[in-house]
C-alpha positions in Angstrom: 119.4 105.5 141.0 117.5 107.1 138.1 114.0 105.9 137.4 112.5 105.6 133.9 110.2 108.3 132.8 106.5 107.2 132.9 106.1 108.7 129.4 108.7 106.4 128.0 107.5 103.2 129.7 103.9 103.4 128.7 102.5 102.5 125.3 101.9 105.5 123.1 98.9 105.3 120.8 98.4 107.6 117.8 95.3 108.6 115.9 95.2 107.8 112.2 96.4 111.3 111.1 99.3 111.2 113.6 100.1 107.5 112.6 100.4 108.6 109.0 102.8 111.4 109.9 104.8 109.0 112.1 105.2 106.4 109.4 106.4 109.2 107.0 108.7 111.0 109.5 110.3 107.9 111.1 110.2 105.3 108.3 109.8 107.3 105.1 106.6 105.5 104.3 103.9 107.6 102.7 100.6 106.4 103.9 97.7 108.9 103.9 95.3 108.7 106.8 92.6 107.7 104.2 94.9 104.8 103.0 95.3 103.6 106.6 91.5 103.8 106.9 91.0 101.6 103.8 93.6 99.1 105.0 91.8 98.9 108.4 88.4 98.3 106.8 89.1 96.2 103.8 92.4 94.4 104.2 94.2 92.5 106.9 97.8 93.4 106.2 98.0 96.8 107.9 99.3 97.9 111.3 97.5 96.5 114.3 95.2 98.9 116.1 93.3 99.3 119.3 90.0 101.2 119.9 88.9 103.7 122.5 85.2 103.7 121.9 84.9 104.4 118.1 88.3 106.0 117.9 91.0 103.9 116.1 94.4 104.2 117.7 97.7 102.8 116.5 100.3 101.8 119.0 103.8 103.0 118.0 105.2 99.4 118.4 102.5 98.2 115.9 103.5 100.9 113.4 107.2 100.0 113.8 106.4 96.3 113.3 104.3 97.2 110.2 107.1 99.2 108.7 109.6 96.4 109.3 107.3 93.9 107.6 106.9 95.9 104.4 110.5 97.2 104.1 113.2 95.0 102.7 116.4 94.3 104.5 119.3 96.5 103.4 120.9 95.5 100.1 123.9 96.7 98.1 122.5 96.1 94.6 119.3 95.3 92.7 120.4 91.8 92.1 120.9 91.2 95.8 117.3 92.5 96.3 116.0 90.1 93.6 117.7 87.2 95.4 116.1 88.2 98.7 112.6 88.4 97.1 113.0 84.9 95.5 114.1 83.5 98.9 111.1 85.0 100.7 108.7 83.7 98.0 110.1 80.2 98.4 109.8 80.4 102.2 106.2 81.6 101.9 105.4 78.8 99.5 107.0 76.3 101.9 104.9 77.6 104.8 101.7 77.5 102.8 102.3 73.9 101.7 102.7 72.8 105.3 99.5 74.5 106.6 96.5 72.3 106.6 93.9 72.9 104.0 90.3 73.2 104.9 88.0 71.3 102.6 85.0 73.2 101.2 81.7 71.9 102.4 79.8 70.2 99.6 
């Protein structure tokens, strides 16, 4: 019986420059390393990352999940895309209306 390669079964983490190249090569998403750095420091909608000391590393699974989040599903026409965007906006609004609101301290 064949065993899985240890390289394929372990998580692979990429440095920011390599993560940028991976997103471009695999998903066609152009994100400069500096853009990934800004997203990591100032926003919360970027790919998940781990740290080794001060070095930021991006797991390939997190990069794949990030790409899937920002790409639309396949469509045949622009009107089909518009319908999908409207449906996702409605779903997001429904989720936000259900979430409890935190009252501001007065």
